[in-house]
C-alpha positions as CSV (number, residue, x, y, z in Angstrom):
1,X,86.6,-53.3,-20.6
2,X,85.2,-55.9,-18.1
3,X,83.5,-59.0,-19.7
4,X,79.7,-58.7,-19.0
5,X,78.2,-61.6,-17.2
6,X,74.9,-63.0,-18.7
7,X,71.8,-61.9,-16.7
8,X,69.0,-64.2,-15.9
9,X,67.5,-66.0,-12.8
10,X,70.5,-68.5,-12.3
11,X,72.5,-65.3,-11.8
12,X,70.4,-63.6,-9.2
13,X,69.9,-66.6,-7.7
14,X,73.4,-67.3,-7.1
15,X,74.0,-63.9,-5.8
16,X,71.0,-63.9,-3.5
17,X,72.1,-67.4,-2.1
18,X,75.5,-66.5,-1.3
19,X,74.6,-63.3,0.3
20,X,72.3,-65.2,2.3
21,X,75.1,-67.8,3.2
22,X,77.2,-64.6,4.3
23,X,74.3,-63.5,6.6
24,X,74.2,-67.3,7.9
25,X,77.6,-67.8,8.6
26,X,77.7,-64.6,10.6
27,X,75.3,-65.9,12.9
28,X,76.8,-69.4,13.0
29,X,80.0,-68.0,14.0
30,X,78.4,-65.8,16.7
31,X,76.8,-69.0,18.2
32,X,80.3,-70.8,18.0
33,X,81.7,-67.9,20.4
34,X,78.7,-67.7,22.5
35,X,78.9,-71.5,23.2
36,X,82.6,-71.9,23.1
37,X,84.0,-68.8,25.3
38,X,81.5,-65.9,25.5
39,X,79.4,-64.0,23.2
40,X,81.4,-60.4,23.5
41,X,83.7,-61.2,20.9
42,X,81.2,-63.2,18.6
43,X,79.7,-59.8,18.5
44,X,82.5,-58.6,16.5
45,X,81.8,-61.0,13.7
46,X,79.8,-58.6,11.9
47,X,82.8,-56.2,11.8
48,X,84.7,-59.0,10.3
49,X,82.3,-59.4,7.6
50,X,82.5,-55.7,7.0
51,X,86.1,-55.8,7.2
52,X,86.1,-58.6,4.3
53,X,83.8,-56.5,2.1
54,X,86.1,-53.4,2.5
55,X,89.3,-55.5,1.7
56,X,87.7,-57.2,-1.1
57,X,86.8,-53.8,-2.6
58,X,90.3,-52.6,-2.4
59,X,91.7,-55.7,-4.1
60,X,89.2,-55.7,-6.9
61,X,89.9,-51.9,-7.6
62,X,93.8,-52.7,-7.5
63,X,93.3,-55.9,-9.8
64,X,90.7,-54.2,-12.3
65,X,93.0,-54.8,-15.2
66,X,93.1,-58.5,-14.5
67,X,89.3,-58.7,-13.8
68,X,88.6,-57.1,-17.0
69,X,90.1,-60.3,-18.6
70,X,89.2,-63.2,-15.9
71,X,86.1,-61.6,-13.7
72,X,84.0,-64.7,-14.5
73,X,87.0,-67.1,-13.6
74,X,88.1,-65.2,-10.5
75,X,84.5,-64.8,-9.1
76,X,84.2,-68.9,-9.6
77,X,87.3,-69.4,-7.5
78,X,86.3,-66.9,-4.8
79,X,82.6,-68.6,-4.7
80,X,84.2,-71.8,-4.4
81,X,86.6,-71.1,-1.7
82,X,83.8,-69.7,0.4
83,X,82.5,-73.0,1.8
84,X,86.0,-74.6,1.7
85,X,87.4,-71.7,3.7
86,X,84.4,-71.8,6.5
87,X,85.1,-75.4,7.1
88,X,88.7,-74.9,7.3
89,X,88.6,-71.9,9.5
90,X,86.3,-73.1,11.9
91,X,88.3,-76.5,12.4
92,X,91.7,-74.8,12.8
93,X,90.0,-72.1,15.0
94,X,88.9,-75.0,17.7
95,X,92.7,-76.0,17.9
96,X,93.8,-72.5,19.0
97,X,90.9,-71.2,21.2
98,X,91.4,-68.2,23.2
99,X,90.4,-67.9,27.0
100,X,89.0,-64.2,27.7
101,X,89.7,-64.5,31.2
102,X,93.6,-64.3,30.7
103,X,93.4,-62.0,28.1
104,X,95.3,-59.5,30.0
105,X,97.6,-61.6,32.3
106,X,98.6,-64.1,29.6
107,X,100.0,-62.2,26.5
108,X,99.6,-65.3,24.1
109,X,95.7,-64.9,24.3
110,X,95.7,-61.7,22.3
111,X,97.4,-63.5,19.4
112,X,95.3,-66.5,19.9
113,X,92.2,-64.3,19.7
114,X,93.6,-62.4,16.6
115,X,94.5,-65.8,15.0
116,X,90.5,-66.7,15.5
117,X,89.3,-63.3,13.9
118,X,91.9,-63.8,10.8
119,X,90.6,-67.4,10.4
120,X,87.0,-66.4,10.4
121,X,87.8,-63.3,8.2
122,X,88.5,-65.8,5.2
123,X,85.4,-67.0,4.2
124,X,83.8,-63.7,4.5
125,X,86.8,-62.2,2.3
126,X,85.9,-64.8,-0.4
127,X,82.2,-64.1,-0.3
128,X,82.8,-60.5,-0.5
129,X,85.3,-61.0,-3.7
130,X,82.4,-63.1,-5.5
131,X,79.8,-60.5,-5.0
132,X,82.1,-57.7,-5.7
133,X,83.3,-59.2,-8.9
134,X,79.8,-59.9,-10.0
135,X,78.6,-56.3,-9.3
136,X,81.3,-55.0,-11.1
137,X,81.3,-57.4,-14.1
138,X,77.3,-57.3,-14.3
139,X,77.1,-53.3,-13.9
140,X,74.6,-53.2,-16.7
141,X,71.9,-54.9,-14.4
142,X,73.2,-53.8,-11.1
143,X,69.9,-52.7,-9.8
144,X,68.7,-56.2,-10.3
145,X,71.6,-57.9,-8.6
146,X,71.5,-55.7,-5.6
147,X,67.6,-56.3,-5.2
148,X,68.7,-60.3,-5.3
149,X,71.6,-59.4,-2.8
150,X,69.1,-57.7,-0.3
151,X,66.3,-60.2,-0.7
152,X,68.8,-63.3,-0.3
153,X,70.0,-61.5,3.0
154,X,66.7,-60.9,4.4
155,X,65.3,-64.3,3.6
156,X,68.3,-66.0,5.1
157,X,68.4,-63.9,8.2
158,X,64.9,-65.1,8.9
159,X,65.7,-68.8,7.8
160,X,68.8,-69.2,9.9
161,X,66.5,-68.3,13.1
162,X,64.5,-71.3,11.9
163,X,67.8,-73.1,11.6
164,X,68.5,-72.3,15.2
165,X,65.5,-74.5,16.4
166,X,66.8,-77.6,14.2
167,X,70.8,-77.4,14.4
168,X,72.8,-77.4,17.6
169,X,75.6,-74.7,17.4
170,X,78.1,-77.5,17.0
171,X,76.4,-78.1,13.7
172,X,75.1,-74.7,12.8
173,X,77.6,-74.1,9.8
174,X,75.3,-76.5,7.7
175,X,72.9,-73.7,7.2
176,X,75.4,-71.5,5.4
177,X,77.0,-74.5,3.6
178,X,73.8,-75.5,2.2
179,X,73.0,-72.0,0.7
180,X,76.5,-71.9,-0.6
181,X,76.1,-75.3,-2.2
182,X,73.1,-74.0,-3.9
183,X,74.9,-70.5,-5.1
184,X,77.7,-72.6,-6.5
185,X,75.2,-75.1,-8.4
186,X,73.6,-71.8,-9.9
187,X,77.0,-70.1,-10.7
188,X,78.6,-73.0,-12.5
189,X,75.6,-73.2,-14.7
190,X,76.1,-69.8,-15.8
191,X,79.9,-70.0,-15.9
192,X,79.8,-73.5,-17.7
193,X,82.6,-74.6,-15.7
194,X,81.6,-77.9,-14.6
195,X,78.8,-80.4,-14.5
196,X,76.0,-80.7,-12.2
197,X,77.2,-83.8,-10.6
198,X,80.8,-82.6,-10.1
199,X,79.8,-79.3,-8.4
200,X,77.1,-81.2,-6.0
201,X,80.0,-83.8,-5.5
202,X,82.4,-81.1,-4.2
203,X,80.0,-79.4,-2.0
204,X,79.0,-82.7,-0.5
205,X,82.6,-83.5,0.2
206,X,83.1,-80.0,1.8
207,X,79.8,-80.6,4.1
208,X,80.7,-84.0,5.0
209,X,84.4,-82.7,6.0
210,X,82.6,-80.1,8.3
211,X,80.4,-82.9,10.0
212,X,83.0,-85.7,10.2
213,X,86.7,-84.4,10.4
214,X,86.4,-83.2,14.0
215,X,85.5,-86.7,15.2
216,X,88.3,-88.3,12.9
217,X,90.6,-85.5,14.2
218,X,89.9,-85.7,17.8
219,X,89.1,-81.9,17.5
220,X,86.0,-80.6,19.6
221,X,83.1,-79.4,17.4
222,X,83.4,-76.3,19.6
223,X,86.3,-76.1,22.0
224,X,84.4,-74.9,25.3
225,X,86.3,-72.8,27.6
226,X,87.5,-74.8,30.7
227,X,86.2,-71.6,32.8
228,X,82.5,-71.9,31.7
229,X,80.2,-73.5,34.3
230,X,79.3,-76.4,31.9
231,X,82.8,-77.6,31.6
232,X,82.9,-78.2,35.2
233,X,79.5,-80.3,35.1
234,X,80.6,-82.3,32.2
235,X,84.1,-83.3,34.3
236,X,82.3,-84.8,37.3
237,X,82.6,-88.6,37.3
238,X,78.8,-89.4,37.3
239,X,77.7,-86.4,35.2
240,X,74.6,-87.1,33.2
241,X,72.6,-84.8,30.7
242,X,69.0,-84.7,31.8
243,X,67.8,-82.3,29.0
244,X,68.7,-80.6,26.3
245,X,66.9,-77.7,24.0
246,X,68.4,-75.5,21.1
247,X,66.5,-72.6,20.0
248,X,67.3,-68.9,19.3
249,X,66.9,-68.4,22.9
250,X,69.9,-70.4,23.6
251,X,71.6,-73.9,24.0
252,X,69.9,-74.9,27.2
253,X,71.2,-78.0,28.8
254,X,70.6,-79.7,32.2
255,X,72.9,-81.9,34.1
256,X,72.9,-83.9,37.3
257,X,75.7,-85.2,39.4
258,X,76.1,-86.5,43.0
259,X,79.0,-83.7,43.2
260,X,76.4,-80.7,42.2
261,X,76.2,-78.4,44.9
262,X,74.5,-75.1,44.9
263,X,74.9,-73.2,48.1
264,X,74.2,-69.6,47.7
265,X,75.7,-67.9,50.8
266,X,73.8,-68.6,54.0
267,X,73.1,-72.1,53.2
268,X,76.7,-73.0,54.0
269,X,75.4,-72.7,57.6
270,X,73.1,-75.6,57.0
271,X,75.9,-77.9,57.2
272,X,76.3,-77.0,60.9
273,X,72.9,-76.9,61.8
274,X,71.0,-79.8,60.0
275,X,71.6,-83.3,61.2
276,X,72.1,-84.4,57.4
277,X,72.2,-82.4,54.5
278,X,70.1,-83.5,51.9
279,X,71.7,-85.8,48.9
280,X,71.7,-85.4,45.2
281,X,69.5,-82.0,45.8
282,X,70.6,-80.0,42.9
283,X,70.6,-80.4,39.1
284,X,72.2,-77.6,37.1
285,X,70.8,-75.7,34.2
286,X,73.2,-74.0,31.7
287,X,72.3,-71.5,28.8
288,X,75.1,-71.6,26.3
289,X,77.3,-73.3,28.8
290,X,77.0,-70.5,31.4
291,X,75.7,-71.2,35.0
292,X,74.8,-73.4,36.3
293,X,71.2,-71.9,37.8
294,X,70.4,-74.3,40.4
295,X,67.3,-76.4,40.2
296,X,66.5,-77.8,43.4
297,X,64.6,-81.3,43.9
298,X,61.5,-81.2,46.1
299,X,62.7,-82.0,49.8
300,X,60.9,-84.6,52.0
301,X,59.3,-83.1,55.0
302,X,62.1,-84.4,57.4
303,X,64.9,-82.5,55.4
304,X,62.5,-78.8,55.0
305,X,64.5,-77.2,57.6
306,X,67.3,-76.8,54.8
307,X,65.1,-74.1,53.3
308,X,65.4,-71.9,56.3
309,X,69.0,-71.8,55.6
310,X,68.9,-70.2,52.4
311,X,69.2,-66.3,51.8
312,X,65.9,-65.9,49.8
313,X,63.8,-67.6,53.1
314,X,64.5,-64.5,55.4
315,X,61.8,-62.3,53.7
316,X,59.2,-64.7,54.6
317,X,60.2,-64.5,58.4
318,X,59.4,-60.8,58.3
319,X,56.3,-61.4,55.9
320,X,54.7,-64.9,56.6
321,X,51.9,-66.1,54.0
322,X,53.1,-63.3,51.7
323,X,51.9,-62.6,48.2
324,X,55.1,-63.2,46.3
325,X,56.4,-62.1,42.7
326,X,59.8,-63.5,41.2
327,X,61.0,-61.3,38.7
328,X,63.2,-64.0,37.2
329,X,62.6,-67.5,37.6
330,X,65.9,-68.9,36.7
331,X,66.3,-72.5,38.2
332,X,63.2,-71.9,40.3
333,X,65.0,-71.7,43.6
334,X,63.3,-68.7,44.8
335,X,59.9,-69.9,43.9
336,X,60.4,-73.0,45.5
337,X,61.5,-71.4,48.7
338,X,58.6,-69.1,48.7
339,X,56.3,-72.0,48.4
340,X,57.8,-73.9,51.2
341,X,57.8,-70.8,53.5
342,X,54.2,-70.9,53.0
343,X,53.4,-68.1,50.5
344,X,49.7,-67.9,49.7
345,X,50.5,-67.2,46.0
346,X,54.0,-66.8,43.9
347,X,53.9,-65.3,40.5
348,X,56.9,-66.0,38.5
349,X,58.4,-64.2,35.4
350,X,60.5,-65.9,32.9
351,X,61.6,-64.2,29.5
352,X,63.0,-67.3,28.4
353,X,60.4,-69.3,27.0
354,X,62.8,-72.6,26.6
355,X,63.0,-72.3,30.4
356,X,59.5,-72.7,31.1
357,X,59.3,-75.5,28.5
358,X,62.2,-77.5,30.2
359,X,60.4,-77.3,33.5
360,X,57.1,-78.7,31.9
361,X,59.0,-81.7,30.3
362,X,58.3,-85.0,31.3
363,X,62.3,-85.7,31.7
364,X,62.4,-83.1,34.6
365,X,59.2,-83.7,36.4
366,X,61.3,-85.6,39.1
367,X,64.1,-83.1,39.3
368,X,61.6,-80.0,39.7
369,X,58.7,-81.4,41.5
370,X,56.6,-80.2,38.7
371,X,56.6,-76.7,40.3
372,X,54.8,-75.0,37.4
373,X,51.8,-77.3,37.8
374,X,51.6,-76.1,41.6
375,X,48.1,-74.3,42.3
376,X,49.5,-71.4,43.8
377,X,52.1,-70.8,40.9
378,X,51.2,-68.3,38.4
379,X,53.4,-68.1,35.1
380,X,54.2,-64.9,33.2
381,X,56.1,-65.6,30.1
382,X,58.0,-62.5,29.5
383,X,60.1,-60.2,31.4
384,X,59.1,-59.6,35.0
385,X,59.9,-56.0,35.2
386,X,57.9,-55.1,32.2
387,X,55.1,-57.1,34.0
388,X,55.3,-55.1,36.9
389,X,55.3,-51.7,35.2
390,X,51.9,-52.6,33.6
391,X,50.0,-54.7,36.4
392,X,47.8,-53.3,39.0
393,X,48.6,-56.6,41.1
394,X,50.6,-55.5,44.3
395,X,52.8,-58.0,46.2
396,X,54.1,-58.5,49.6
397,X,57.3,-59.6,48.5
398,X,59.2,-59.0,45.3
399,X,62.1,-61.4,44.8
400,X,64.9,-60.1,42.5
401,X,67.4,-62.8,43.2
402,X,70.6,-63.3,41.1
403,X,69.1,-66.1,38.9
404,X,71.9,-66.3,36.5
405,X,74.6,-64.8,38.3
406,X,76.7,-67.7,39.4
407,X,79.2,-66.9,36.6
408,X,80.2,-63.8,38.5
409,X,81.6,-65.9,41.2
410,X,83.5,-68.2,38.9
411,X,87.2,-67.8,39.5
412,X,88.3,-64.9,37.3
413,X,85.0,-64.7,35.7
414,X,83.7,-61.4,36.9
415,X,84.9,-59.0,34.3
416,X,83.3,-61.1,31.5
417,X,80.1,-61.9,32.9
418,X,77.3,-59.4,32.1
419,X,73.7,-59.5,32.9
420,X,71.7,-56.8,31.5
421,X,68.8,-57.5,34.1
422,X,70.8,-56.1,36.9
423,X,71.8,-52.7,35.2
424,X,70.1,-49.3,36.0
425,X,69.0,-49.4,32.2
426,X,67.0,-52.7,32.2
């Protein structure tokens, strides 16, 4: 017969915080995938967690005789391994990054991807072992344990959203590690296997390893694919980051460089028709490393002819002094072109509040000309199609430029770029 676990607030707290750590770790690993490569495979992290719980259930069933005798000790080991395996798996995964672009052409990529999944499976397997053993040993008060599990998961899910405003993606594992440390402290008080100081010291070493080992070993915090737009920008000799914001809406970064060019389509003709192309015209905006969305500096009057070579200028040749609606603000190129083409009013929509916040930042006023403060500009802070579906306003020109589609033209990147805004279902 399984040795029962003493019930109490410490037990329920340990179960709740560890369950919360599992949820927080899922979101943290998703963000690692989204920033390092692309978010597609990050979405499979939920499946990894479910696989961990399924495998743990099988092993617990097969080991029931052993767990009858050593259940509490086994749960303690599984809990101790959760944080350690999370740090170790994340560190090693950055040494063997996979590149989704070559998933078909390079057979090695599928093995690298499999290695990443197996590495990130380990902490979920440890966490599932702990929770499964506790549920088995504490079946007399299963209802309370399960309530603690659900409560901890729900609260941690909300807390990790707040952590996304504070912790950058490369440090986001701090959130689940802190929850794990609390669970470990509460559990060790139940199991009587160590002192508080020793428990806190061990958890502190794991957290320090996560924060310091990448720098000490020369391993990137997040191995960003060399095919993501931000990798190109960072490699420019004079690249300078002008702005960064972190939030649940993404890791938004803006870079400047004299090598930064953003010439969509017909603007290439400007090189043959304008006496001198404007220098240092663009800065690039990247969200989770994807982009750039071009942010154009205001041009002096002598260079204003450049606007006429941008594709989004031509509607205003047909309809001068137009009333304009820009469905997706992006880097503001469409809005700036409309203003310089003589539009009487420009209504812009942007569903990402961090983009609008960036454009209102004092750090970017020079790069953007403080375009949002222009009296002819009206800002709509949510999805443009949703606004159009419910407004009574009518517009002469509705601009649906591919504000975030630069990734589609990156070498080999078409198959792994998805933009919901350009689908029939949007």
